[in-house]
C-alpha positions in Angstrom: 19.0 -2.3 47.3 19.0 1.4 47.7 17.8 1.8 44.1 14.8 -0.6 44.4 13.2 1.3 47.3 12.9 4.7 45.6 11.6 2.9 42.4 9.0 1.1 44.4 7.9 4.3 46.1 7.6 6.0 42.7 5.5 3.2 41.4 3.2 3.4 44.4 2.5 7.0 43.8 0.7 6.2 40.5 -2.7 4.9 41.3 -5.1 3.4 38.7 -7.4 6.4 39.0 -4.5 8.7 38.0 -3.7 6.7 34.8 -5.5 8.0 31.8 -6.6 6.0 28.8 -4.4 7.5 26.0 -5.8 5.5 23.2 -6.9 7.9 20.5 -9.1 7.2 17.4 -7.3 6.6 14.2 -6.9 9.8 12.1 -6.1 9.3 8.5 -3.0 11.1 7.2 -3.4 13.8 4.6 -4.3 12.6 1.1 -0.9 13.5 -0.3 0.8 11.4 2.4 -1.4 8.4 1.7 -0.6 8.7 -2.0 3.1 8.9 -1.2 2.9 5.7 0.8 0.7 4.1 -1.9 3.4 4.9 -4.5 6.0 3.3 -2.3 3.9 0.1 -2.2 3.2 0.3 -5.9 6.9 0.5 -6.8 7.4 -2.7 -4.7 4.5 -4.5 -6.4 2.5 -4.7 -3.2 -0.7 -3.9 -5.0 -3.2 -4.6 -2.2 -1.3 -2.4 0.2 -1.1 0.4 -2.4 -4.8 0.0 -3.1 -5.7 0.6 0.5 -3.6 3.7 0.7 -5.0 5.2 -2.5 -8.5 4.4 -1.2 -7.6 6.1 2.1 -6.4 9.2 0.1 -9.6 9.6 -1.8 -11.7 9.0 1.4 -9.7 11.8 3.0 -9.9 14.1 0.0 -12.2 13.1 -2.8 -10.9 15.9 -5.0 -7.2 14.9 -4.8 -6.5 13.8 -8.4 -3.3 11.8 -7.6 -5.4 9.4 -5.4 -7.4 8.4 -8.5 -4.3 8.1 -10.6 -2.9 5.7 -8.1 -6.1 3.7 -8.0 -6.1 3.5 -11.8 -2.6 2.1 -11.8 -3.3 -0.5 -9.2 -6.6 -1.6 -10.7 -4.8 -1.9 -14.0 -2.0 -4.0 -12.5 -4.7 -6.2 -10.8 -6.5 -6.7 -14.1 -9.6 -4.8 -13.0 -10.0 -3.0 -16.2 -13.4 -1.4 -15.7 -12.4 0.0 -12.3 -9.1 1.2 -13.7 -10.9 3.0 -16.5 -13.3 4.7 -14.0 -10.4 5.8 -11.8 -8.4 7.2 -14.7 -11.4 9.1 -16.0 -12.0 10.6 -12.6 -8.3 11.6 -12.4 -8.6 13.4 -15.8 -11.8 15.1 -14.7 -10.0 16.5 -11.6 -6.9 17.8 -13.2 -6.7 21.5 -12.3 -4.5 22.6 -15.2 -2.1 21.5 -17.9 0.9 21.3 -15.6 0.6 17.5 -15.5 -0.1 17.2 -19.2 2.6 14.6 -19.8 1.2 12.3 -17.1 -2.3 13.0 -18.4 -1.3 11.8 -21.9 -0.2 8.5 -20.4 -3.5 8.2 -18.6 -5.4 9.0 -21.8 -3.5 6.3 -23.6 -4.3 3.9 -20.8 -8.0 4.9 -21.0 -8.0 4.2 -24.7 -6.3 0.9 -24.3 -8.7 -0.2 -21.6 -11.7 0.9 -23.6 -10.4 -1.2 -26.6 -9.8 -4.2 -24.3 -13.2 -4.0 -22.7 -14.9 -3.5 -26.0 -13.3 -6.5 -27.5 -14.1 -8.7 -24.5 -17.7 -7.9 -24.0 -19.1 -5.4 -26.6 -19.4 -1.6 -26.3 -18.4 0.1 -23.0 -21.2 1.4 -20.8 -22.4 4.8 -21.8 -21.3 4.6 -25.4 -23.8 5.7 -28.0 -25.6 3.0 -30.0 -24.4 4.6 -33.2 -20.8 3.7 -32.3 -21.6 0.0 -32.4 -21.1 -1.7 -35.7 -24.3 -2.6 -37.6 -25.4 -6.2 -37.3 -25.7 -8.2 -40.4 -29.2 -9.2 -41.5 -30.0 -12.9 -41.2 
């Protein structure tokens, strides 16, 4: 019983007015960390979880190319071809140099593949020139 009394006295010393609300607003991690976590989810085929992390990365830093690369990969896996194409293009636009040239080649191949698939499924992709479309046969 000797232990209970000092513990009870210690608890009595903390009054509700002394307690502070230590809840803090959510602060997003840096973009590189969100991409790292997104890559973890992507490797485990948890595409929705990866998608939210990549979106968080580009919300934190809209100029972080790796966030768009991740978005492109996830959208591609989910079958959202137009969104994948847009994310891959944004990634290529943001590349600072040729240090990631090998990865950029893979993305360029994915862009070409997605453009072909979209073209065959519903006609020319948006933004393509009218001269690129095959001429229609007269009737």
